PDB file of N, CA, C and O in Angstrom:
ATOM      1  N   MET A   1     109.932  89.432 119.439  1.00  0.00           N
ATOM      2  CA  MET A   1     109.534  89.246 118.259  1.00  0.00           C
ATOM      3  C   MET A   1     108.413  87.956 118.363  1.00  0.00           C
ATOM      4  O   MET A   1     108.958  87.085 119.042  1.00  0.00           O
ATOM      5  N   GLN A   2     107.453  87.644 118.066  1.00  0.00           N
ATOM      6  CA  GLN A   2     106.598  86.627 118.197  1.00  0.00           C
ATOM      7  C   GLN A   2     106.642  85.495 117.119  1.00  0.00           C
ATOM      8  O   GLN A   2     106.714  85.917 115.965  1.00  0.00           O
ATOM      9  N   SER A   3     106.619  84.365 117.250  1.00  0.00           N
ATOM     10  CA  SER A   3     106.623  83.359 116.264  1.00  0.00           C
ATOM     11  C   SER A   3     105.289  83.250 115.412  1.00  0.00           C
ATOM     12  O   SER A   3     104.208  83.663 115.830  1.00  0.00           O
ATOM     13  N   LYS A   4     105.466  82.679 114.229  1.00  0.00           N
ATOM     14  CA  LYS A   4     104.137  82.848 113.473  1.00  0.00           C
ATOM     15  C   LYS A   4     102.951  81.755 114.325  1.00  0.00           C
ATOM     16  O   LYS A   4     101.750  82.017 114.262  1.00  0.00           O
ATOM     17  N   GLU A   5     103.403  80.677 115.010  1.00  0.00           N
ATOM     18  CA  GLU A   5     102.476  80.143 116.009  1.00  0.00           C
ATOM     19  C   GLU A   5     101.749  80.914 116.798  1.00  0.00           C
ATOM     20  O   GLU A   5     100.522  80.841 116.873  1.00  0.00           O
ATOM     21  N   GLU A   6     102.503  81.745 117.471  1.00  0.00           N
ATOM     22  CA  GLU A   6     102.199  82.801 118.259  1.00  0.00           C
ATOM     23  C   GLU A   6     101.031  83.851 117.682  1.00  0.00           C
ATOM     24  O   GLU A   6     100.029  84.172 118.320  1.00  0.00           O
ATOM     25  N   ILE A   7     101.295  84.211 116.643  1.00  0.00           N
ATOM     26  CA  ILE A   7     100.420  85.148 115.802  1.00  0.00           C
ATOM     27  C   ILE A   7      99.442  84.438 115.294  1.00  0.00           C
ATOM     28  O   ILE A   7      98.479  85.171 115.070  1.00  0.00           O
ATOM     29  N   PHE A   8      99.234  83.261 114.989  1.00  0.00           N
ATOM     30  CA  PHE A   8      98.243  82.370 114.517  1.00  0.00           C
ATOM     31  C   PHE A   8      97.200  82.280 115.834  1.00  0.00           C
ATOM     32  O   PHE A   8      95.979  82.316 115.682  1.00  0.00           O
ATOM     33  N   GLY A   9      97.763  82.175 116.969  1.00  0.00           N
ATOM     34  CA  GLY A   9      96.900  82.063 118.209  1.00  0.00           C
ATOM     35  C   GLY A   9      96.236  83.620 118.190  1.00  0.00           C
ATOM     36  O   GLY A   9      95.008  83.699 118.199  1.00  0.00           O
ATOM     37  N   TRP A  10      96.948  84.709 118.167  1.00  0.00           N
ATOM     38  CA  TRP A  10      96.302  85.990 118.391  1.00  0.00           C
ATOM     39  C   TRP A  10      95.103  86.067 117.367  1.00  0.00           C
ATOM     40  O   TRP A  10      93.935  86.289 117.685  1.00  0.00           O
ATOM     41  N   VAL A  11      95.591  85.842 116.037  1.00  0.00           N
ATOM     42  CA  VAL A  11      94.503  85.871 114.922  1.00  0.00           C
ATOM     43  C   VAL A  11      93.407  84.898 115.377  1.00  0.00           C
ATOM     44  O   VAL A  11      92.285  85.400 115.448  1.00  0.00           O
ATOM     45  N   ALA A  12      93.508  83.721 115.667  1.00  0.00           N
ATOM     46  CA  ALA A  12      92.345  82.637 116.069  1.00  0.00           C
ATOM     47  C   ALA A  12      91.798  83.116 117.204  1.00  0.00           C
ATOM     48  O   ALA A  12      90.690  82.644 117.456  1.00  0.00           O
ATOM     49  N   GLU A  13      92.320  84.078 118.137  1.00  0.00           N
ATOM     50  CA  GLU A  13      91.883  84.563 119.329  1.00  0.00           C
ATOM     51  C   GLU A  13      90.753  85.575 118.957  1.00  0.00           C
ATOM     52  O   GLU A  13      89.571  85.474 119.288  1.00  0.00           O
ATOM     53  N   VAL A  14      91.349  86.617 118.176  1.00  0.00           N
ATOM     54  CA  VAL A  14      90.380  87.705 117.708  1.00  0.00           C
ATOM     55  C   VAL A  14      89.235  87.143 116.792  1.00  0.00           C
ATOM     56  O   VAL A  14      88.151  87.719 116.888  1.00  0.00           O
ATOM     57  N   LEU A  15      89.334  86.102 115.925  1.00  0.00           N
ATOM     58  CA  LEU A  15      88.073  85.388 115.269  1.00  0.00           C
ATOM     59  C   LEU A  15      87.203  84.936 116.114  1.00  0.00           C
ATOM     60  O   LEU A  15      86.024  85.279 116.020  1.00  0.00           O
ATOM     61  N   MET A  16      87.666  84.024 117.157  1.00  0.00           N
ATOM     62  CA  MET A  16      86.781  83.244 118.140  1.00  0.00           C
ATOM     63  C   MET A  16      86.036  84.455 118.984  1.00  0.00           C
ATOM     64  O   MET A  16      84.806  84.411 119.017  1.00  0.00           O
ATOM     65  N   HIS A  17      86.590  85.338 119.545  1.00  0.00           N
ATOM     66  CA  HIS A  17      85.900  86.292 120.474  1.00  0.00           C
ATOM     67  C   HIS A  17      85.249  87.230 119.619  1.00  0.00           C
ATOM     68  O   HIS A  17      84.095  87.378 120.021  1.00  0.00           O
ATOM     69  N   GLU A  18      85.461  87.845 118.732  1.00  0.00           N
ATOM     70  CA  GLU A  18      84.756  88.883 117.901  1.00  0.00           C
ATOM     71  C   GLU A  18      83.655  88.265 116.954  1.00  0.00           C
ATOM     72  O   GLU A  18      82.649  88.931 116.712  1.00  0.00           O
ATOM     73  N   PHE A  19      83.830  86.945 116.384  1.00  0.00           N
ATOM     74  CA  PHE A  19      82.878  86.518 115.354  1.00  0.00           C
ATOM     75  C   PHE A  19      82.268  85.336 115.958  1.00  0.00           C
ATOM     76  O   PHE A  19      81.214  84.923 115.474  1.00  0.00           O
ATOM     77  N   GLU A  20      82.874  84.653 117.100  1.00  0.00           N
ATOM     78  CA  GLU A  20      82.256  83.637 117.573  1.00  0.00           C
ATOM     79  C   GLU A  20      82.596  82.148 116.700  1.00  0.00           C
ATOM     80  O   GLU A  20      81.787  81.220 116.718  1.00  0.00           O
ATOM     81  N   PHE A  21      83.714  82.085 116.055  1.00  0.00           N
ATOM     82  CA  PHE A  21      83.993  80.825 115.378  1.00  0.00           C
ATOM     83  C   PHE A  21      84.613  80.119 116.647  1.00  0.00           C
ATOM     84  O   PHE A  21      84.986  80.603 117.715  1.00  0.00           O
ATOM     85  N   SER A  22      84.599  78.652 116.128  1.00  0.00           N
ATOM     86  CA  SER A  22      85.228  77.680 117.023  1.00  0.00           C
ATOM     87  C   SER A  22      86.520  77.566 116.734  1.00  0.00           C
ATOM     88  O   SER A  22      86.862  78.113 115.685  1.00  0.00           O
ATOM     89  N   VAL A  23      87.605  76.844 117.545  1.00  0.00           N
ATOM     90  CA  VAL A  23      88.657  76.841 117.151  1.00  0.00           C
ATOM     91  C   VAL A  23      88.773  75.508 115.747  1.00  0.00           C
ATOM     92  O   VAL A  23      89.568  75.631 114.816  1.00  0.00           O
ATOM     93  N   ASP A  24      88.067  74.629 115.853  1.00  0.00           N
ATOM     94  CA  ASP A  24      87.908  73.691 114.751  1.00  0.00           C
ATOM     95  C   ASP A  24      87.833  74.451 113.476  1.00  0.00           C
ATOM     96  O   ASP A  24      88.536  74.038 112.554  1.00  0.00           O
ATOM     97  N   GLU A  25      87.164  75.394 113.300  1.00  0.00           N
ATOM     98  CA  GLU A  25      86.876  76.196 111.925  1.00  0.00           C
ATOM     99  C   GLU A  25      88.232  77.003 111.493  1.00  0.00           C
ATOM    100  O   GLU A  25      88.324  77.359 110.318  1.00  0.00           O
ATOM    101  N   LEU A  26      89.158  77.265 112.297  1.00  0.00           N
ATOM    102  CA  LEU A  26      90.233  77.877 112.050  1.00  0.00           C
ATOM    103  C   LEU A  26      91.648  77.129 111.888  1.00  0.00           C
ATOM    104  O   LEU A  26      92.131  76.436 112.783  1.00  0.00           O
ATOM    105  N   ASP A  27      92.144  77.311 110.871  1.00  0.00           N
ATOM    106  CA  ASP A  27      93.675  76.747 110.504  1.00  0.00           C
ATOM    107  C   ASP A  27      93.984  77.782 109.502  1.00  0.00           C
ATOM    108  O   ASP A  27      93.225  78.546 108.905  1.00  0.00           O
ATOM    109  N   PRO A  28      95.590  77.606 109.431  1.00  0.00           N
ATOM    110  CA  PRO A  28      96.403  78.703 108.588  1.00  0.00           C
ATOM    111  C   PRO A  28      95.634  78.765 106.979  1.00  0.00           C
ATOM    112  O   PRO A  28      95.687  79.839 106.381  1.00  0.00           O
ATOM    113  N   ALA A  29      95.023  77.734 106.415  1.00  0.00           N
ATOM    114  CA  ALA A  29      94.708  77.828 105.318  1.00  0.00           C
ATOM    115  C   ALA A  29      93.013  78.357 105.049  1.00  0.00           C
ATOM    116  O   ALA A  29      92.466  78.533 103.961  1.00  0.00           O
ATOM    117  N   THR A  30      92.530  78.502 106.195  1.00  0.00           N
ATOM    118  CA  THR A  30      91.084  79.095 106.061  1.00  0.00           C
ATOM    119  C   THR A  30      91.013  80.315 105.446  1.00  0.00           C
ATOM    120  O   THR A  30      91.663  81.308 105.776  1.00  0.00           O
ATOM    121  N   HIS A  31      90.103  80.228 104.418  1.00  0.00           N
ATOM    122  CA  HIS A  31      89.947  81.444 103.723  1.00  0.00           C
ATOM    123  C   HIS A  31      88.604  82.251 104.204  1.00  0.00           C
ATOM    124  O   HIS A  31      87.475  81.767 104.274  1.00  0.00           O
ATOM    125  N   LEU A  32      89.007  83.660 104.536  1.00  0.00           N
ATOM    126  CA  LEU A  32      88.378  84.286 105.403  1.00  0.00           C
ATOM    127  C   LEU A  32      86.911  84.830 104.754  1.00  0.00           C
ATOM    128  O   LEU A  32      85.998  85.187 105.498  1.00  0.00           O
ATOM    129  N   ILE A  33      86.817  84.847 103.581  1.00  0.00           N
ATOM    130  CA  ILE A  33      85.560  85.068 102.775  1.00  0.00           C
ATOM    131  C   ILE A  33      84.903  83.841 102.302  1.00  0.00           C
ATOM    132  O   ILE A  33      83.699  83.695 102.516  1.00  0.00           O
ATOM    133  N   ASP A  34      85.605  82.914 101.657  1.00  0.00           N
ATOM    134  CA  ASP A  34      85.002  81.626 101.434  1.00  0.00           C
ATOM    135  C   ASP A  34      84.510  80.505 102.665  1.00  0.00           C
ATOM    136  O   ASP A  34      83.514  79.788 102.761  1.00  0.00           O
ATOM    137  N   ASP A  35      85.397  80.664 103.321  1.00  0.00           N
ATOM    138  CA  ASP A  35      85.101  79.503 104.446  1.00  0.00           C
ATOM    139  C   ASP A  35      84.517  80.323 105.740  1.00  0.00           C
ATOM    140  O   ASP A  35      83.599  79.763 106.341  1.00  0.00           O
ATOM    141  N   LEU A  36      84.875  81.352 106.133  1.00  0.00           N
ATOM    142  CA  LEU A  36      84.346  82.244 107.282  1.00  0.00           C
ATOM    143  C   LEU A  36      83.184  83.157 106.895  1.00  0.00           C
ATOM    144  O   LEU A  36      82.495  83.577 107.825  1.00  0.00           O
ATOM    145  N   ASP A  37      82.871  83.519 105.648  1.00  0.00           N
ATOM    146  CA  ASP A  37      82.077  84.297 105.194  1.00  0.00           C
ATOM    147  C   ASP A  37      82.065  85.843 105.758  1.00  0.00           C
ATOM    148  O   ASP A  37      81.083  86.554 105.975  1.00  0.00           O
ATOM    149  N   LEU A  38      83.329  86.113 105.911  1.00  0.00           N
ATOM    150  CA  LEU A  38      83.463  87.598 106.653  1.00  0.00           C
ATOM    151  C   LEU A  38      83.267  88.633 105.249  1.00  0.00           C
ATOM    152  O   LEU A  38      83.679  88.421 104.109  1.00  0.00           O
ATOM    153  N   ASP A  39      82.505  89.792 105.758  1.00  0.00           N
ATOM    154  CA  ASP A  39      82.407  90.574 104.643  1.00  0.00           C
ATOM    155  C   ASP A  39      83.378  91.876 104.938  1.00  0.00           C
ATOM    156  O   ASP A  39      84.124  91.930 105.916  1.00  0.00           O
ATOM    157  N   SER A  40      83.274  92.761 104.093  1.00  0.00           N
ATOM    158  CA  SER A  40      84.396  93.982 104.355  1.00  0.00           C
ATOM    159  C   SER A  40      84.480  94.563 105.620  1.00  0.00           C
ATOM    160  O   SER A  40      85.558  94.798 106.165  1.00  0.00           O
ATOM    161  N   ILE A  41      83.211  94.844 106.193  1.00  0.00           N
ATOM    162  CA  ILE A  41      82.728  95.368 107.683  1.00  0.00           C
ATOM    163  C   ILE A  41      83.520  94.397 108.656  1.00  0.00           C
ATOM    164  O   ILE A  41      84.157  94.914 109.574  1.00  0.00           O
ATOM    165  N   ASP A  42      83.517  93.156 108.522  1.00  0.00           N
ATOM    166  CA  ASP A  42      84.324  92.173 109.548  1.00  0.00           C
ATOM    167  C   ASP A  42      85.437  92.337 109.295  1.00  0.00           C
ATOM    168  O   ASP A  42      86.232  92.470 110.225  1.00  0.00           O
ATOM    169  N   ALA A  43      85.828  92.379 108.101  1.00  0.00           N
ATOM    170  CA  ALA A  43      87.412  92.533 107.942  1.00  0.00           C
ATOM    171  C   ALA A  43      88.183  93.607 108.488  1.00  0.00           C
ATOM    172  O   ALA A  43      89.340  93.545 108.904  1.00  0.00           O
ATOM    173  N   VAL A  44      87.371  94.661 108.442  1.00  0.00           N
ATOM    174  CA  VAL A  44      87.831  96.225 109.234  1.00  0.00           C
ATOM    175  C   VAL A  44      87.993  95.946 110.552  1.00  0.00           C
ATOM    176  O   VAL A  44      89.034  96.244 111.137  1.00  0.00           O
ATOM    177  N   ASP A  45      86.798  95.239 111.249  1.00  0.00           N
ATOM    178  CA  ASP A  45      86.890  95.012 112.535  1.00  0.00           C
ATOM    179  C   ASP A  45      87.972  94.229 112.980  1.00  0.00           C
ATOM    180  O   ASP A  45      88.602  94.623 113.961  1.00  0.00           O
ATOM    181  N   MET A  46      88.337  93.017 112.325  1.00  0.00           N
ATOM    182  CA  MET A  46      89.248  92.300 112.469  1.00  0.00           C
ATOM    183  C   MET A  46      90.631  92.798 112.556  1.00  0.00           C
ATOM    184  O   MET A  46      91.468  92.492 113.406  1.00  0.00           O
ATOM    185  N   ALA A  47      90.792  93.813 111.310  1.00  0.00           N
ATOM    186  CA  ALA A  47      92.121  94.664 111.412  1.00  0.00           C
ATOM    187  C   ALA A  47      92.220  95.645 112.624  1.00  0.00           C
ATOM    188  O   ALA A  47      93.258  95.865 113.247  1.00  0.00           O
ATOM    189  N   VAL A  48      91.142  96.138 112.844  1.00  0.00           N
ATOM    190  CA  VAL A  48      91.169  97.060 114.156  1.00  0.00           C
ATOM    191  C   VAL A  48      91.841  96.449 115.354  1.00  0.00           C
ATOM    192  O   VAL A  48      92.802  96.902 115.977  1.00  0.00           O
ATOM    193  N   ARG A  49      91.039  95.132 115.607  1.00  0.00           N
ATOM    194  CA  ARG A  49      91.252  94.445 116.746  1.00  0.00           C
ATOM    195  C   ARG A  49      92.792  94.043 116.796  1.00  0.00           C
ATOM    196  O   ARG A  49      93.507  94.163 117.791  1.00  0.00           O
ATOM    197  N   LEU A  50      93.200  93.522 115.501  1.00  0.00           N
ATOM    198  CA  LEU A  50      94.749  93.274 115.570  1.00  0.00           C
ATOM    199  C   LEU A  50      95.696  94.349 115.672  1.00  0.00           C
ATOM    200  O   LEU A  50      96.766  94.290 116.278  1.00  0.00           O
ATOM    201  N   GLU A  51      95.261  95.288 115.074  1.00  0.00           N
ATOM    202  CA  GLU A  51      96.059  96.674 115.247  1.00  0.00           C
ATOM    203  C   GLU A  51      96.158  96.929 116.796  1.00  0.00           C
ATOM    204  O   GLU A  51      97.244  97.115 117.346  1.00  0.00           O
ATOM    205  N   GLU A  52      94.992  96.925 117.446  1.00  0.00           N
ATOM    206  CA  GLU A  52      95.173  97.239 118.881  1.00  0.00           C
ATOM    207  C   GLU A  52      96.023  96.036 119.442  1.00  0.00           C
ATOM    208  O   GLU A  52      96.972  96.332 120.169  1.00  0.00           O
ATOM    209  N   LYS A  53      95.808  94.888 119.212  1.00  0.00           N
ATOM    210  CA  LYS A  53      96.668  93.823 119.889  1.00  0.00           C
ATOM    211  C   LYS A  53      98.067  93.923 119.616  1.00  0.00           C
ATOM    212  O   LYS A  53      98.823  93.551 120.513  1.00  0.00           O
ATOM    213  N   THR A  54      98.575  94.369 118.513  1.00  0.00           N
ATOM    214  CA  THR A  54      99.865  94.159 117.934  1.00  0.00           C
ATOM    215  C   THR A  54     100.534  95.820 118.234  1.00  0.00           C
ATOM    216  O   THR A  54     101.664  96.053 118.663  1.00  0.00           O
ATOM    217  N   GLY A  55      99.761  96.565 117.967  1.00  0.00           N
ATOM    218  CA  GLY A  55     100.426  98.068 117.986  1.00  0.00           C
ATOM    219  C   GLY A  55     100.806  98.280 116.508  1.00  0.00           C
ATOM    220  O   GLY A  55     101.486  99.294 116.350  1.00  0.00           O
ATOM    221  N   TYR A  56     100.569  97.656 115.499  1.00  0.00           N
ATOM    222  CA  TYR A  56     101.047  97.887 114.276  1.00  0.00           C
ATOM    223  C   TYR A  56      99.730  98.576 113.402  1.00  0.00           C
ATOM    224  O   TYR A  56      98.563  98.244 113.612  1.00  0.00           O
ATOM    225  N   ARG A  57     100.088  99.454 112.524  1.00  0.00           N
ATOM    226  CA  ARG A  57      99.106 100.005 111.643  1.00  0.00           C
ATOM    227  C   ARG A  57      99.325  99.374 110.165  1.00  0.00           C
ATOM    228  O   ARG A  57     100.432  99.421 109.628  1.00  0.00           O
ATOM    229  N   PHE A  58      98.245  98.804 109.569  1.00  0.00           N
ATOM    230  CA  PHE A  58      98.178  98.257 108.545  1.00  0.00           C
ATOM    231  C   PHE A  58      97.744  99.125 107.168  1.00  0.00           C
ATOM    232  O   PHE A  58      96.687  99.740 107.300  1.00  0.00           O
ATOM    233  N   ALA A  59      98.334  99.242 106.022  1.00  0.00           N
ATOM    234  CA  ALA A  59      98.042  99.979 105.160  1.00  0.00           C
ATOM    235  C   ALA A  59      96.860  99.138 104.415  1.00  0.00           C
ATOM    236  O   ALA A  59      96.796  97.909 104.377  1.00  0.00           O
ATOM    237  N   GLU A  60      95.970 100.021 103.852  1.00  0.00           N
ATOM    238  CA  GLU A  60      94.830  99.528 103.110  1.00  0.00           C
ATOM    239  C   GLU A  60      95.045  98.609 102.084  1.00  0.00           C
ATOM    240  O   GLU A  60      94.201  97.748 101.839  1.00  0.00           O
ATOM    241  N   GLU A  61      96.224  98.714 101.378  1.00  0.00           N
ATOM    242  CA  GLU A  61      96.655  97.852 100.250  1.00  0.00           C
ATOM    243  C   GLU A  61      96.983  96.546 100.814  1.00  0.00           C
ATOM    244  O   GLU A  61      96.462  95.550 100.312  1.00  0.00           O
ATOM    245  N   GLU A  62      97.786  96.434 101.802  1.00  0.00           N
ATOM    246  CA  GLU A  62      98.107  95.266 102.581  1.00  0.00           C
ATOM    247  C   GLU A  62      96.827  94.558 103.008  1.00  0.00           C
ATOM    248  O   GLU A  62      96.662  93.364 102.761  1.00  0.00           O
ATOM    249  N   LEU A  63      96.030  95.207 103.573  1.00  0.00           N
ATOM    250  CA  LEU A  63      94.743  94.443 103.848  1.00  0.00           C
ATOM    251  C   LEU A  63      93.998  93.781 102.800  1.00  0.00           C
ATOM    252  O   LEU A  63      93.398  92.727 103.015  1.00  0.00           O
ATOM    253  N   ARG A  64      94.014  94.414 101.562  1.00  0.00           N
ATOM    254  CA  ARG A  64      93.246  94.234 100.511  1.00  0.00           C
ATOM    255  C   ARG A  64      93.673  92.916 100.080  1.00  0.00           C
ATOM    256  O   ARG A  64      92.871  92.143  99.556  1.00  0.00           O
ATOM    257  N   SER A  65      95.058  92.573 100.298  1.00  0.00           N
ATOM    258  CA  SER A  65      95.952  91.291  99.708  1.00  0.00           C
ATOM    259  C   SER A  65      95.493  90.056 100.570  1.00  0.00           C
ATOM    260  O   SER A  65      95.684  88.900 100.194  1.00  0.00           O
ATOM    261  N   VAL A  66      94.866  90.389 101.766  1.00  0.00           N
ATOM    262  CA  VAL A  66      94.840  89.267 102.733  1.00  0.00           C
ATOM    263  C   VAL A  66      93.494  88.305 102.286  1.00  0.00           C
ATOM    264  O   VAL A  66      92.382  88.815 102.146  1.00  0.00           O
ATOM    265  N   THR A  67      93.674  87.264 102.140  1.00  0.00           N
ATOM    266  CA  THR A  67      92.551  86.266 101.610  1.00  0.00           C
ATOM    267  C   THR A  67      92.284  84.992 102.682  1.00  0.00           C
ATOM    268  O   THR A  67      91.183  84.457 102.814  1.00  0.00           O
ATOM    269  N   THR A  68      93.549  84.590 103.453  1.00  0.00           N
ATOM    270  CA  THR A  68      93.796  83.448 104.526  1.00  0.00           C
ATOM    271  C   THR A  68      94.153  83.787 105.609  1.00  0.00           C
ATOM    272  O   THR A  68      94.809  84.815 105.778  1.00  0.00           O
ATOM    273  N   ILE A  69      93.773  82.942 106.636  1.00  0.00           N
ATOM    274  CA  ILE A  69      94.296  83.244 107.980  1.00  0.00           C
ATOM    275  C   ILE A  69      95.826  83.370 107.897  1.00  0.00           C
ATOM    276  O   ILE A  69      96.372  84.217 108.604  1.00  0.00           O
ATOM    277  N   GLN A  70      96.654  82.485 106.977  1.00  0.00           N
ATOM    278  CA  GLN A  70      98.127  82.639 106.942  1.00  0.00           C
ATOM    279  C   GLN A  70      98.292  83.866 106.403  1.00  0.00           C
ATOM    280  O   GLN A  70      99.272  84.439 106.880  1.00  0.00           O
ATOM    281  N   ASP A  71      97.603  84.592 105.447  1.00  0.00           N
ATOM    282  CA  ASP A  71      97.964  85.694 104.967  1.00  0.00           C
ATOM    283  C   ASP A  71      98.199  86.933 106.102  1.00  0.00           C
ATOM    284  O   ASP A  71      99.125  87.741 106.170  1.00  0.00           O
ATOM    285  N   VAL A  72      97.101  86.783 106.895  1.00  0.00           N
ATOM    286  CA  VAL A  72      97.057  87.549 108.254  1.00  0.00           C
ATOM    287  C   VAL A  72      98.453  87.521 109.126  1.00  0.00           C
ATOM    288  O   VAL A  72      98.950  88.523 109.643  1.00  0.00           O
ATOM    289  N   VAL A  73      98.953  86.292 109.190  1.00  0.00           N
ATOM    290  CA  VAL A  73      99.812  85.893 109.945  1.00  0.00           C
ATOM    291  C   VAL A  73     101.046  86.562 109.531  1.00  0.00           C
ATOM    292  O   VAL A  73     101.744  87.256 110.270  1.00  0.00           O
ATOM    293  N   ASP A  74     101.294  86.271 108.143  1.00  0.00           N
ATOM    294  CA  ASP A  74     102.350  86.713 107.413  1.00  0.00           C
ATOM    295  C   ASP A  74     102.375  88.325 107.120  1.00  0.00           C
ATOM    296  O   ASP A  74     103.418  88.900 106.809  1.00  0.00           O
ATOM    297  N   LEU A  75     101.160  88.969 107.248  1.00  0.00           N
ATOM    298  CA  LEU A  75     101.311  90.313 107.402  1.00  0.00           C
ATOM    299  C   LEU A  75     101.663  90.945 108.634  1.00  0.00           C
ATOM    300  O   LEU A  75     102.300  91.998 108.597  1.00  0.00           O
ATOM    301  N   ILE A  76     101.247  90.313 109.970  1.00  0.00           N
ATOM    302  CA  ILE A  76     101.625  90.828 111.123  1.00  0.00           C
ATOM    303  C   ILE A  76     103.188  90.424 111.300  1.00  0.00           C
ATOM    304  O   ILE A  76     103.956  91.239 111.811  1.00  0.00           O
ATOM    305  N   ASP A  77     103.642  89.159 110.873  1.00  0.00           N
ATOM    306  CA  ASP A  77     104.915  88.810 110.927  1.00  0.00           C
ATOM    307  C   ASP A  77     106.042  89.801 110.281  1.00  0.00           C
ATOM    308  O   ASP A  77     107.165  90.003 110.744  1.00  0.00           O
ATOM    309  N   GLY A  78     105.455  90.394 109.054  1.00  0.00           N
ATOM    310  CA  GLY A  78     106.409  91.239 108.381  1.00  0.00           C
ATOM    311  C   GLY A  78     106.384  92.551 108.919  1.00  0.00           C
ATOM    312  O   GLY A  78     107.130  93.370 108.383  1.00  0.00           O
ATOM    313  N   HIS A  79     105.681  92.913 109.862  1.00  0.00           N
ATOM    314  CA  HIS A  79     105.667  94.110 110.790  1.00  0.00           C
ATOM    315  C   HIS A  79     106.501  94.072 111.872  1.00  0.00           C
ATOM    316  O   HIS A  79     106.609  95.057 112.602  1.00  0.00           O
ATOM    317  N   GLN A  80     107.095  93.075 112.063  1.00  0.00           N
ATOM    318  CA  GLN A  80     107.864  92.803 113.396  1.00  0.00           C
ATOM    319  C   GLN A  80     108.937  93.138 113.198  1.00  0.00           C
ATOM    320  O   GLN A  80     109.787  93.042 114.084  1.00  0.00           O
TER     321      GLN A  80
END
């Protein structure tokens, strides 16, 4: 079982690698759409990368409720 800090690291790694964000742009309160300007295709790409990383499958309803990086961390943490 991973800590929320470790999960945040995974999420940040995906965002930095896939979307070329810097670590300075990312914190738990960062809003995926408003702050990072991710669109629905980006969100799907991020979800796929996180599913590959964690081995968990996320329901579409769960993904729709995610708005911040902390929401992503909590979603993954809830699947452990």
